[in-house]
N, C-alpha and C positions, 0 to 999 in steps of 0.2 A: 648344666650348671658348672660341672668341673671344667669343661672346655672354656667357659667364660673366665674362670679363675686362672687357668693356665695362660690364656691370652693376656690377661691383665698382668700376670707375673712376668711374662716376657716384656711387656710394655714398660715396666719400671726398671729395666736393666739398661745400662749404658756401657757396652763392651768396648774396650780399647785394644787396638792392635797397631803394629808399626808400619807395615807395608800396605801400599794401596791396592790390595787384593782382598776380595771377599772370599775367604776360605769356606770350606763346607760347614764348619761350626757356625760362622756368622751368617751364612746363607740360610741355614736351618733356623737360626734365631729370628731372622727377619721374616721368614715364611710362617712362623708360628705366633707372631704378634709383636715382635720387637720393632721399635720405630726410632731408635737412636743408636748412633755409632760415634766413637771417638777415634779420629785418625791421629794416633799417638806417635811417640818417639822412643828411641832406645834408651836404656839406662845411661849409657855413655853420653848420649846427646842431652839428656836431662841434666846430668851432672855438669857437663861442659857448657850448658846454657846456649847451645847452638846446634843446628842441623849439620850432619857430616857432609864433607865434600862429595862423597859418593851419592848421598841422597839428593843433594842440590843438582848434581849432574844428571841424575836419572829420573827426576820427577818433573812433569810438565802439566800445564793447565788442563790438557785433555784427560790426564789421569784422574784428576779430582772430579771433573765434570762427569766422566764415565762412571766412577764409583758411586757418585751421588744418584745418578740416574738408575743404575742397577739396583741400588739399595731401595729406592722408592718403588721400583717395579716389583721386587721381591716382597716388599711389605704391603704393596697394594694401597699405600697411604703416604702422606707426606712424612718425611723422615728428618730428624734432627741430626745434622752432620756437624760434629763438634771438633774443635782443635784448641790447643793451647796457643794463644796469640797474645802474649803479654807485652806490656810497654817496657822495653829495655830488658826483658827477661827472655823466656823461651818463646821463640817465634817459629811455630811449626810451618808456616807458609813461606818461610825464607824469602828468596828474591821474586817469588811469584806474585807478590803484592807490593805496593809502594811502601817504602820505609816511613815510619812516623818520626821518630827521633830517639836518640840515646837517652838514658836516664838523666845524664848530666845536661843535655840540651833542653830537656823538658822544662827545667826551672826558668830558662830564659825565654820561653814561649808564652804568649798570651793564651787564655782559655779558649777564645774563639779560633785561634790558629790551631791549637791542639785538636779541638773538635773537628775542624775541617779536614785536617790531616788524617784523623781516625776515620772520618766518613769516607774519604777517598780510598783508604786502605780496605775498609770493610766492604765498600761497594764492589771492589774487584774480587774480594773473597766470596761475596755473595754470588757473583757471576760464575765462580768455580763450583757452586753448589753448597758451600759452607754457610751455615746459618746460626751457629752457636759458638761463641768464644768462651772458653773457661778463663776469663779475665774480665776486669782487672784485679790484680793483687792489691788489696787495700789495707793490709796489715801495717800498722804504724810500729816500725821496728826500732826499739830503743836500746836493745842489748844484744847479746850473742845469739846469732841465728844462722848457722851454716846452711840450714835447709833453704832459707830465702835469700842467701847471699847472692848479690848481683841479679836479684829478681824484684825486690821490693822498692817502693818509691821514697823511702826515707823515714826520718823520725819526727818530722813536722806534720801534725795532723791537718793543719790548714792547707798545706801544699799537697799532701796525699789526697785530701778530699777534692781540692780544685782540679788536679790532673785527672783523678779517677772519674769525677762527674763529667768532665769534658770528653773523656774516652767513651763513657756510657752514652752520652747524648749523640756523639758522632756515629758510633757503630750501630746503635739502634735506629738512627735515622736512615741507615742503609739497610735496614731489615735484617740485621744480625743481632741475635740475643746476647746481651752481656751478662756475665756471671761475676758478682763481687765475691772475692774469697780472701781470707779463710776465716769465717765467723767462729768466735767473737773477736778475733784479732790476736795474733801470736807475736806479742811485743818482744818476747825472748823465748827461744826454743833451742836449747843447747844440743839436743840429740836430733839426728835425722829420722823423721817419723817413718820413712820407708823401711828402715832397717833396725830401728830401736824404739822402745816405748818412750814417747816424748811427753813432757809435762810443761805446762805454763804455770809457774808458781805465783804466789803473791796474793794480796788482798784485792777485792773487787775494784777498789779505786784505781788500780793500775790499768784497768781495762777501759777507763772512762774515755780516753782519747780515741781508742779503737771503736768503741761503741758509738761515739759521736760521728765518726766517719761513716759507719754503717747506716746511721740514721739519715745522713745527708745523701748517700747514694740511693737509699730507698726512696727518699723524697724526690730525687731526680728521676726515678722511674725504672731503676734496674729491674730486669725481668726475672733474674735468677740469682740465688745466693748459695754459696758452698760452705757448709760448716767444715772446720778443719780436722786434722788427724790427732791432735794432742788432747791430753786430759787437762781440764781446768779444775783442780781440786776445790777451789772456792765455790764453784757452782755444782760440780758433780765429780766426786773423787774416784768414781768407779768406771766411768765410761768416757770414751773419746767424744769430742764434740759431734762427730758424725753419727754416733750411736746413742747420744744422750737426749732423752726427752726434756730434761731440764734446760740444757743449752739451746736446743731447737725451740723450746717453749719461750725462751727470752726473745728469740728472733721473731717467732710467730705472734706471740701474745703481747709482749712488752713493746717491741719495735713495730708491731702490727704489719709485718711483711706478709703479703698475700700471694706472692709469686711462686715460682718453681724453686724447690729446695733440692739441690744436687749433692749427694754425699761426696766426700773426698774418696780417694782410691781405697776401697775396702780390703784390698790385698795388702795394704801397708801394715807392717808389724805393729805400729802404734794404734791402729784401729782394731786389728784382730785381737791383740793382747792375749794370745794363747787360745783363742776360740776358733772354731771352724769358720770358713768363709760362708757356709750356708746359714749358720746361726747368726753370724754378723750381719748378713743381708736382712734377715728377719728383724733383728734388733734395730737396724737403721730405719727400716720402714715403720716399725712400731713407735720409734722415737719421733717420727714426723717427716722423714725424708720422702721425696716423691720419685727421685731417679737415682739409681745406685751405680756408681762408677766401679767397674770391675775389669779385670783382664779377660780378654776373650778366651784365654786358656785356663780360666779358673773353674770350669765346669758349669756352663750356663744352664744346661738342662737339670743338673742336680740342684742348683740354686732355686730354679723355678719350682721343682718338686718340693723343696723344703719350704718355700713360701706358701704353696698351696696346702701342704700338710699343716703348717702353722695356723692357717685359717680354719681348717677342719677341726683342729684340736683346741681352738679357742685361744691360742697364743697370740695370734694376730687378728685384729678385727677385720671382718670381711669388707665392710664399707671403707675402711682405711685403705685397703689395697685397691679397691675399685675406684675410689676418688683419686688416688695417686696416678693410676693408669689413665684416667680421664684427663687429668691435668696435663700430663705429658703429651697425650695425643691432641688435646685441644690447642696447646701452645704450638705444636708442630704444624697443625692445620691452619691456625690463624696467621702464623708467620708466613706460611706459604701463600695464603690468600692475599695478605697485605703486599707481599713482594710482587705477585702477579698483577695486582691492581695498579701498582706504581709503574709497571712497565707498559700498561695499556694506554 
């Protein structure tokens, strides 16, 4: 019974690491039940909105293909291989996939053109073994937001929706899962959530445009949604969106989203809010997230033990954990089956 819970707890983690090497920690994670990895970037690359010249010169197609194959072999199951591949923002796959367009160019492109460009880009990404994009960013940003500077698609909800839906249709047609982020929409976020406690102020009406875009991307069929790192006092004054049952409840119950819910980076200061990473992981699962984004260096085994202990102590519902693990594994398996079928 305990081994089942441990396996499930590993299955709900999405560890991120920067280099295309499976170190001992990640290898152990995959061998114990993990089925998801995020091929991330450095803090400098994240802040600079671009991959370093050194990375571009040292990474090749075969590196991605090999790490995806090795991960699947260690897991003994299909694995979700995730990257940040944003429109005009952070593009983890740099020149290894066809460029889509700059944020400025997107406004002059028709929806079908955007969809086709995204399909071509994602088709190459899928051939590298990548099958999950933590994108598009669908926040309708109308005020100060240094966190999303040079990453978001603008202040016009109609245009944000148009471009985002085209992106989703294109990449998912190529059998790459799209993730709409960051629910419920950070129209203004003055602090960087990675290093400070961020708040999105104001009445609920100021979220209307953002929520409308999320409704439209959900109707388009986006397979995953990521709650954000900030606190929305009008909905839940005590928890970040990624650890709030009230915020995730709006996504799941009001907007009727049935897909995968991926937390934002639980190591972020704005999500931790003074709590331990282990307690934060339990809180995010209890709030309704299915897959927890964490650093591979944040103590994966300790997080797993904390999740299992929370189940034994009644803090986390056992079925909640098992259902989340099943959802992650089912999505990885179905995505793999669909991709293989399309190639035959």
